[in-house]
N, C-alpha and C positions, 0 to 999 in steps of 0.2 A: 247466374250462365246461363243461355237460352238452354230450350231443347231437354228441361230437369237432369243436364251437365251440372253436379255438384264441381266439375276441377278438376278433378280423380287423373281419369284415364289423359285427359292433356298434362298435366301436371306431372307424372310418371313421362309418359313421353317424353316431354320436356327435361324434366334432365335425366332418361336413360341420354338422350340425344347430345346432350350439354353434359361436357365429362372434361372437363377443363372446372376447375376454382374457382372462385371470385378476384385471387390471388394469382395464380396463375393464366391469364386474362389479362390481369391487371396492367403485371409485366409484360405480355405481350402486343397488348394495347398501345405499347407507349416503346417497339419496334417501330424503327423506320419500312421495316418489311413489312408490320402490319400495317401500314398510310398506305404504300405505296398499291398494297390493290384495294382492287372491287369497281362497287359500280361510282362514278364522280359527278354530282350535277356540272352543266354544264362551265359553271362561275365553277366547277376544280373545289379548296374545298373536304368536307369528308366525306368518306364511300357510307355508303348504304350499310355496309358491311361492317365495318370501323365502331357507326354510328348505332347500330343494333347490339355491339358487343359490347359497349359499353351500358347497354337497356340492362345486358342479359346478369354485367357483372349488377346491380340494382338490384335484377328480382330471383338471384341466388341466395344472397343479400336479407331477403323479407321473408316472413312469416307465410305462412298458406293463405294463414285468416286474413296477413293483411293485401294479397293478389286481388284485384280490380278486373274484369273488365276489359279494358285494355290493356292490362297483363296477361292476363289468358291470349287475346289472340293474341300477340305477338311471339308469347310461348308457344303458337301455333305455327305463327312466320316461322320462326325460326325451324321447329320441330321439319316445318314439311322443304324450307333449304338445304337442312343436313342431309332429309334425307338424299331429292335430289340431284346434290354434289357428290356425296357418296354413291350409287350412280353413275356417276359417268368419271373411275377413276382413271390414270391412267395407268400407261402398264410402266416398267423399271421402278426405279427408285424416287416415293414422292418429297421424299425428305425439306426440298427445297425447290417445290413446283412453289407455282403460285395459287395450283390449286391447294395442297395443304393450306397453304396462308392467309385462306380468305376463309376455310373453314375453320381453319384458328379465330379469324375475324367472329362466328359465329356462336362461338366457344366449343365446341368441337376438334382434336386432337383425332388424326384416322390412325398418328401413330403410333394411340395411346393402348 
């Protein structure tokens, strides 16, 4: 970790932001709703959030001592995404919204 950070704060922020278990997230990522939302490349394929979700599952299943600088960089990206999008919560019932589905791809279910 750079700047003398042992990753404790990043890890804590990540586990606070990601409120879905690896099993819940894996099951979610298999749904049509999960695969339909997010920013896709010009060639189609997997969205950025869906790919991130797969990485998050791996991060959640690893021991903290096994995490690399690359893992911590992704954890910071996840925390930033979740915080930014929570601040953009639409009004009304969000149960079946693209906003919620996108957050869930990043490991956060705002209804939990």
